[in-house]
Backbone as CSV, one residue per row, in Angstrom:
resi,resn,N_x,N_y,N_z,CA_x,CA_y,CA_z,C_x,C_y,C_z
1,MET,38.763,13.487,-45.326,40.035,12.967,-44.875,39.844,11.507,-44.483
2,ALA,40.606,10.640,-45.052,40.499,9.208,-44.797,41.373,8.815,-43.608
3,THR,40.874,7.905,-42.810,41.640,7.379,-41.687,42.490,6.220,-42.183
4,LYS,43.768,6.243,-41.839,44.685,5.214,-42.325,44.494,3.885,-41.605
5,SER,44.209,3.933,-40.337,44.022,2.690,-39.591,43.120,2.946,-38.392
6,PHE,42.655,1.880,-37.812,41.822,1.982,-36.613,42.604,2.617,-35.475
7,ASP,43.882,2.218,-35.299,44.700,2.774,-34.233,44.894,4.277,-34.409
8,ALA,45.065,4.726,-35.638,45.241,6.153,-35.898,43.974,6.921,-35.531
9,ALA,42.821,6.300,-35.662,41.559,6.958,-35.328,41.408,7.137,-33.829
10,LEU,42.146,6.389,-33.031,42.033,6.460,-31.577,43.099,7.340,-30.938
11,ASN,43.801,8.145,-31.712,44.866,8.993,-31.182,44.375,9.987,-30.143
12,PHE,43.105,10.340,-30.157,42.581,11.325,-29.222,42.418,10.767,-27.817
13,LEU,42.456,9.453,-27.652,42.275,8.846,-26.332,43.501,9.075,-25.467
14,PRO,43.322,9.235,-24.125,44.479,9.381,-23.242,45.281,8.092,-23.208
15,GLU,46.537,8.229,-22.879,47.404,7.050,-22.776,46.877,6.116,-21.695
16,SER,46.966,4.848,-21.927,46.529,3.887,-20.930,47.577,2.793,-20.819
17,LYS,47.397,1.945,-19.834,48.324,0.835,-19.644,48.235,-0.098,-20.842
18,ALA,49.369,-0.504,-21.330,49.377,-1.415,-22.468,49.138,-2.841,-21.974
19,VAL,48.312,-3.552,-22.672,48.099,-4.962,-22.370,49.087,-5.732,-23.216
20,HIS,49.941,-6.480,-22.550,50.975,-7.210,-23.267,50.375,-8.401,-23.993
21,LYS,50.678,-8.477,-25.264,50.202,-9.622,-26.038,51.037,-10.836,-25.669
22,GLY,50.455,-11.974,-25.797,51.185,-13.194,-25.508,50.986,-13.695,-24.093
23,ARG,50.261,-12.978,-23.274,50.025,-13.437,-21.908,48.796,-14.310,-21.816
24,GLY,48.091,-14.407,-22.892,46.957,-15.304,-22.943,45.804,-14.888,-22.062
25,MET,45.060,-15.895,-21.650,43.841,-15.675,-20.900,44.097,-14.960,-19.569
26,PHE,45.180,-15.288,-18.879,45.452,-14.677,-17.578,45.775,-13.191,-17.712
27,GLY,46.465,-12.817,-18.780,46.735,-11.406,-19.018,45.460,-10.627,-19.274
28,VAL,44.561,-11.233,-20.023,43.275,-10.594,-20.306,42.454,-10.487,-19.029
29,LEU,42.411,-11.538,-18.242,41.662,-11.500,-16.974,42.229,-10.455,-16.023
30,LYS,43.541,-10.339,-15.971,44.171,-9.331,-15.115,43.768,-7.927,-15.562
31,ALA,43.772,-7.688,-16.876,43.373,-6.379,-17.398,41.912,-6.075,-17.069
32,ILE,41.063,-7.076,-17.145,39.642,-6.892,-16.820,39.476,-6.561,-15.336
33,VAL,40.156,-7.289,-14.477,40.066,-7.048,-13.035,40.576,-5.647,-12.698
34,GLU,41.694,-5.239,-13.316,42.230,-3.898,-13.078,41.238,-2.827,-13.531
35,SER,40.577,-3.057,-14.645,39.594,-2.097,-15.140,38.411,-1.969,-14.189
36,PHE,37.929,-3.087,-13.681,36.826,-3.040,-12.712,37.260,-2.305,-11.446
37,GLU,38.476,-2.533,-10.997,38.974,-1.868,-9.794,39.071,-0.358,-10.020
38,GLU,39.556,0.059,-11.177,39.624,1.490,-11.482,38.224,2.100,-11.504
39,GLY,37.268,1.380,-12.045,35.891,1.851,-12.067,35.303,1.951,-10.673
40,ARG,35.607,0.978,-9.827,35.130,0.999,-8.450,35.716,2.179,-7.686
41,GLN,36.996,2.460,-7.913,37.631,3.600,-7.253,37.021,4.921,-7.721
42,ALA,36.732,5.011,-9.010,36.102,6.224,-9.543,34.715,6.414,-8.945
43,GLU,33.972,5.321,-8.824,32.635,5.407,-8.230,32.719,5.849,-6.777
44,ALA,33.666,5.306,-6.030,33.817,5.669,-4.624,34.188,7.143,-4.482
45,MET,35.059,7.625,-5.355,35.448,9.032,-5.319,34.243,9.918,-5.634
46,TYR,33.458,9.539,-6.643,32.263,10.296,-7.013,31.275,10.344,-5.844
47,ARG,30.987,9.202,-5.252,30.025,9.147,-4.140,30.512,9.980,-2.954
48,ASP,31.813,9.946,-2.690,32.371,10.729,-1.592,32.214,12.226,-1.858
49,LEU,32.507,12.659,-3.077,32.364,14.072,-3.416,30.916,14.530,-3.291
50,VAL,29.995,13.738,-3.819,28.578,14.098,-3.749,28.098,14.115,-2.295
51,ALA,28.572,13.171,-1.492,28.178,13.122,-0.080,28.681,14.338,0.692
52,HIS,29.761,14.952,0.207,30.315,16.131,0.875,29.836,17.434,0.231
53,GLY,28.745,17.363,-0.533,28.104,18.572,-1.019,28.514,19.070,-2.391
54,VAL,29.373,18.348,-3.090,29.762,18.760,-4.434,28.632,18.389,-5.391
55,LYS,28.261,19.330,-6.273,27.200,19.045,-7.243,27.631,17.880,-8.128
56,HIS,26.665,17.083,-8.557,27.010,15.868,-9.282,27.742,16.152,-10.588
57,GLU,27.453,17.267,-11.261,28.171,17.597,-12.495,29.651,17.862,-12.210
58,ASP,29.915,18.621,-11.137,31.299,18.923,-10.771,32.026,17.669,-10.284
59,ALA,31.318,16.836,-9.535,31.929,15.593,-9.059,32.312,14.693,-10.226
60,ALA,31.420,14.569,-11.204,31.722,13.742,-12.377,32.921,14.296,-13.135
61,ARG,32.986,15.638,-13.278,34.126,16.248,-13.965,35.428,15.951,-13.233
62,ARG,35.406,16.090,-11.907,36.623,15.846,-11.114,37.066,14.391,-11.227
63,VAL,36.117,13.484,-11.127,36.465,12.057,-11.218,37.026,11.735,-12.589
64,PHE,36.396,12.273,-13.639,36.878,12.007,-14.995,38.271,12.609,-15.182
65,ALA,38.490,13.846,-14.704,39.806,14.473,-14.827,40.865,13.675,-14.078
66,ASN,40.501,13.167,-12.917,41.438,12.364,-12.134,41.756,11.039,-12.834
67,SER,40.764,10.432,-13.461,40.990,9.136,-14.106,41.813,9.271,-15.384
68,THR,41.787,10.441,-16.023,42.562,10.605,-17.265,44.002,11.019,-16.981
69,LYS,44.324,11.361,-15.734,45.711,11.719,-15.374,46.609,10.491,-15.334
70,HIS,46.035,9.342,-15.027,46.849,8.132,-14.803,47.166,7.449,-16.075
């Protein structure tokens, strides 16, 4: 089965915030900063779960499930 386009190949990914084209460098920088912040929040949630006795596999699953809801 041939893939029609690169975008069609990514259909399995969860929906994410769209980066508006035409915003130039500042739009890209904002998207990068937001991504780092989301990663920092996920790390904090993971560390908190592990610190409260949740096994690291379960903590990672919970953090990943929480991050794909948004």
